[in-house]
Structure formats: C-alpha cells, structure tokens
N, C-alpha and C positions, 0 to 999 in steps of 0.2 A: 808321213806326218804323225800318224798315230803312235809310232814307236818313239818319236821325238817327244810328244806330249807325255807319254808314259814315263820316259826317263826324267823329264822335268818334274812330274808329280812325285816320283820317288825321291828326288832331291829336296822336295819341300819338307820331308820328315826330319832329316838331320839338320837342315837349316833352322827350322822352327825350334827344334830341341836345343840347338846351340844358343840361339837368341834368348830363350827362356832361362837356360842354365847360367849364362853370363849375367843377366839381370838379377837372377836369384842370388848369385854369389855377391854381387855388388851390394844388394840390400842387406846382406848379413852384417856389413860394416857401417850401415847408416844408423845414426842415433835416433832416439825418439820413436821407438816402435809402439805398437798398440798397448802392450803391457805397461810400458813407461807412461803412456798418456793416461791410462786408467789409474795408475798409481798417483799421478799428479792430480787427477780429479778427486780421488779419495782424500788426498791430503789438503788440497787447496779449496775444495768446495764442500767438504764435509759429507761426501756421499757415503752411503753404506753398502755393504755387500749385497743387500737385498736388491739393489738396482741391477746387479750383475746376474743374480740367480732368479730373477723374476720370470714373467711369462715369456716363453720362447727361448729362455737362456739355458734351459736344462739340457738341451741337445749337445752332443759332441760336435764341434765345428770341424769341418774339413780344413786341413792345414792351409792349403792354397796360398802360401805366401812365404816371405822371407823372415829373417830374424830381427832386423832393425836394431842390432846391437844387443838383442836379448840374450840372456844367459841363465845360469843356475840361480836359484832363489838367493837373494841377498846381494846380487851384483848389479841391481838396477839402481839408477839414480832416482831418488825419491822414495825408495823402499825403506830407508832408515826410519826406525821408530814404528813400523808396521809389523803386525804379527806375521811371521813367516808362513803360517798356514793360510792366511788370506792371500799372500803373494802367490803361493803354490796353487791355490784355487783359481786365481786369475789366469795363471799360466795354463792350467788345464782347460779353462773355458775357451781361451784363444788358441789352444793347440800347440803352445810353445813348451810343453813339458817333454817334447821329443827332440832328439838331435836334429840338426839341420838337414843331414842327408836323408833321414827317414821322412821328414816332412816333404822334401823335394820328390822322393820316389812316390809317396802317396799322392802328391799333387799331380804328377805326370800321369799316374794311373787314372785319376779322375778325368784329366784333360783328354785322354783317348776317347772317352764317351761324352765329351763336352759337359762334364760335371765339374764346375769350378768352385764347389763348396758354397758356404754361406758367408754373407757379408758380416764382418766382425762387429760393426756398429749399427747396421740397419737390421740385422738378423733376418735377412731374406735371402733366398737362393740367388747367387750371382747371375745365373742364366736368366732368371725372371727379370732382374734389373736391366741386363743388357738388351733383352728382347723389348722391354718397355721403352728404353731410351733410344734404341737404334733408329727407329723411323724418323726421329727429329734430325739426327746427324746425317742420315742418308738423304733425306729431303733437302737439307741445306746444301750438302755437297753436290747433289745431282743437279739442282736448279742452277747453282753457281757455275758448274762446269758447262752446262748447256748454253747458258747465256754468254759465257766467255768464248765458246767456240762459234756461236752464231754471230757474234760481233767481230771477233778478231780475224776470222778467216776472210770475210769480204773486205775488211779494212786492210789486211795484209796484201790481198790481191790488188786492191786499188793502189796501194803504196808502191807495189812492184811495177805496175803499169805506168804510174806517174813518178817514177824514181827521179829524185833530184828537183822536183817542182816545189812550189811553195806549199802545196797540199801535203806533200811528203814530209817537209821540214816541220810544219806546225803540228801535224798529227804525231810525229815522233816525239816532239816536246811534250805534248799532252800525256801520251802513254808512259813516258819515262818519269814524269812527275808523279803520276799515279802509282807507278812501280816503286818510287822512292818512299812513299808513305806506307808504313806498316799497316796491315789490315786492322789490327786491334786499335791502333791510334785513329784510323779513319772511322772505326765503329764508335769510338768515344766522341769524335767530332759530330757524327750523325746524331748521337743521343743528345748532345748539347744543343744542337741547332733545331732538330725536328722531333724529338721525343720528350719534350718537357724539361730539358736541362736548364737552359737560360732564355730561350726565345719562344718557339711555338711547340705545340704538342699535336702534331698532325698524325703521328704514328704511335702505336703502343710500344711499351718497353719490355713486356714480359710475355712469354708463352707464344703459342701458335694459333690460339683460338680465344675468342672472347667468352666471357662467362655466359652460360646458357645457350651457346651456339649449337649444342647437340640437337635441339629441337627446331632449328631453322631449316628452311628449304635448301636443297643442294647448291643452287646458284649463289645463295646468300652466304653459305658456309665457305664456298670457293673464294668469293670476294674477300671474306673476312680472313681466310688463310693467306691470300695474296697480300693483304694489308699488313698482316703480322710479319710476313716473310720479306717485305720490301727492303727494309734497312739492313737486316743481317746479310741478305744476299748481295746487296749493293756493296757492303763492306768487304766481302770476299772477292767480288768481281773486279773492283777497281785495281787491285794489285795484280790480278791475273791476266790483264789485257796485254801488258808489255811483252812478256816472253813469247806468247803464242803469236801475237801480231808480227813481231820481228822475225820469228821463225818462219811464218808463212811468207813474208816478203822475201826473205833470203832464199827460201826454197824455190820460189817462182823465178826470182832473178837468175838463179843458177841454171834452172831449166831453160829459161828464155834464151840464154846465151849459147845453148848447145847446137850442134850441127843439124839435128833433125828439124829444129825450128826454122833454121835458114832454108832447108830443103822444102819445108811446107810453104814458106813464103814464096819461094821460087816457083812453086806449082800453082800459085794464084789463090791460095786459101786466104780467107778473111782473118783479121786479127782475132775476132771473137771465136772463130772455128779453131784457130791455132791454140788460143789460150785455154778454151774449155774442152776441146776435142783431143788435144795432144799433151799440152803442158799440165793440165789440171791433175790428171791421174798420177803422173810421176811425181809432181811436187807435193801432192797431198799424202804421199805414202807415210812419211814420218808423223804427220800431223794427225791423221785419222787413227793410225795404229797406236799413237800415244794417248788416246782418250782414256783407257782404263787407268794408266799410270797418273794422268792428270787428275782424275776423280779421286783416287786414293790419296794423292798428295794434298789435296784440299782438306780431306778428312784428318790427315795427320798433322797439318801445320796450322793454317789460319783458323779453321773451324773451332778449335778448342778455345782460343781466346775470345772469339766472336760469341760463342755460346755463353761464356762467362759474362761478357759485357751486357748482352741482351737477356740474360737469365733464361736461356733456352734449355729446357730439361733434356739434354741429349747426352751422348757418350762423353763429349768433351767436358761438360760440367760435372758429370758423374766421376770421371777420372781425376779431375782437379780436386774435388772434395775427398775422394779416396786417398789421394796423395797427401793432403793436409792431415787427414785423420789416420794415416798409415793403415788404411784398410787393404791389406795385402791381397786377399782373394779378389777384390774388384780390380786392383791395380794389375795383377797378373792375368786375370780373366780378359780385361779389355786389351792388354798387350797381346795376348794370344790371338784374339779375334782380329785385331788390326793387322798383325803380322801375317796371319793366314790369308786374310783378304788381299794384302799386298802381294804375297807370293803367287797366289792364284791369278790375280789380275795381270801380273807380269807374263804369265803363260798365255792369258787371253790376248795380251798385246802382241805376242809373237804370232798367234793364230791370225790376228787382224792383218799383220803384214802380208801373209799369204793370200788373204781374202782380197786385199786392195791390189796386190801385184802377184798373180799366180806364178810369175817367173822365179820368185824366191822359193828356194827349197832348202830347208834346214837339214834335211837328211843328207844332201849332197856335200855338206861341210865335213862330213866324216871322211 
C-alpha cells in the first residue's frame, strides 16, 4: 500500500502542473485584465497615479497570474489618450512588463514553496488571505458533509429495508425535490423567509459571529456560531441528501439480494443481525470511502455561491471577488490550493477503501 500511495503522490505533481498551465493559458486570452481595469479607473474616475504608488505599492509584485489580454504598452483598450509612461508604470506595478512564459515560470517557482505572491488590489500576501478565509469555508463544508451523512445513511438504510412501501415513495419524492432546487436558489429563499428578506428575521445574514462575541463565554459563542451557521449549512445540505440517500439505498438493496444474506437467514440469524452484522460493512464501502470526495465537492460547487448569498468571508467569496477584479494571484492561489486538496483527498479516499474492506489490495492490480 505504501508503494501505491507513493506513486499516487508522484502523479499529483504533473497533474497539478497541467491544471495550472491550462488555466494560465486560457487567462491569456481573457479580456479585462488588472491593467485594463486600472486604466478604466484612471480614465473614468479621475484617479491619479498616486493611488497606485502609495503606501504598500512600491514593492514589486509577484506575477502570480495570467495576462488577461494584456500586451505591450499602447495595446490596451482604454489606454488611448494616456501617457505611455503611466501605462508602463502600471504594467510594472502589476508585473505585466514581462512575457507570459517568464511570469508563469516565476509563478510556479513560488508555488513550490507556497508563495503565491501579493494580491494585486488588496496588496496583501495571498497566503495570508487564504489562511484567513479558509476556516470559514472548511467549517461550512465540514458541517454540511457531516449532516448529510448523518441523515442520508440512516434514511437510505430505512428505504432499502422498506423498499416499495409508502414510506419509500414519499421520502424519494421529498429528497428528489430538494435535489432539484439549486443550493444558491434555496439560500436566497431562506434569506427571503428567515433572514429579514420579506417575512421574519430569525437568523443573521452576515458573518459567523455577532459583534462583540469575542468577550462572551464559550457556550454563548458556540450558540452564536450555530445561529449564524444554520441557514448556510441548511442551504448546502438540502441538495446533498438525494444522491447519498439513493446511493445508500441501492447499495443495501444490492447486498440484501446476494447469496450470503440468504445463507445467513437460513442459519436463523435475525434481520437486525443480518443487516448490521453482514450487509452493513459491504454496503458502506463506497459511501464511507467517498467521504473525502464529498467534502471537497461541497467546497468546489455549492459553497461558493452560498458564501456569496450569505456574505460569508470565506474562500468562495474571496475567489468570486478576485475573478471580478481579475486579481490573478488570488485566482491562481485558490485554484492551486483547491486542486491540491482535491488530489490529496482522492488518495485519502483510496486509503479509506482498504480501511473499510481490508480485502481490497491496490498493489494486486499490478
């Protein structure tokens, strides 16, 4: 198993490099990069160069990003009528005075040591921003995944045992309706009904803690945290029930119909003993081993829009704002972190297979 894990870890490097390279190349053709945005501000809002070269702006920024359609001085939309020296200085500030391949090489050198450069518009190290925002996203994803598993697995087992009954039919209808509603749309509905949108304001709309909560006792801070997390977690949980519930039901139905279950019944074992002593371990293989992948999928998909709707200051909101501002160091830094987490958790998922069922041997596949 150790050799298999080592080979998988070696494959992480070229996979991660290829993903970053493809995204970097795509960004080169995307219009509206940071230089063009700053030129638009200079022309449209009457900004002066002093804003660019003020406190904290004198440092050379790590490239950490793509081109966004940027090119030599004079090729930018919105640069017409501006002094070429100003445009050149803006390029140098943002690190776009170098060719794309040079920026990419420098960016990857920094990524080897988790140095993602500085944010173009926040003028802070990207690592500091990611570390600051990550607890919010991990907290939201972890609680949502745990609740989904704690509800879906017992529900799926119950549906398998009572397959075809009225309970099975109406619970299938409920989970499928929940699955059909996108998480972000359900989040908006929760805001409208319960967070002061049009009806009542039982829950807060922003953040994970109330003002001044730092000085409260632990139990009070825990309750306040749960109060803030209730609606965002519910928005993610609703859409996640269906897939796991039906997977659990189908896995148990498949195992219940196998010959060893018939043999166990013939030996006089009770249904409870058969279900939890024989069927459970085999049926739960895919479900338990898939926990790491389920966790990272929530971070990648629904959490981003839910963070935006509830104004949660996590990685999803940070990445969204970075995409709007074309803050390439943040965009590629968060992409690097999420991709690395996804690849590592896939390996963890494989290890979980062997923990749940020691009969699985990945080395034997060779």
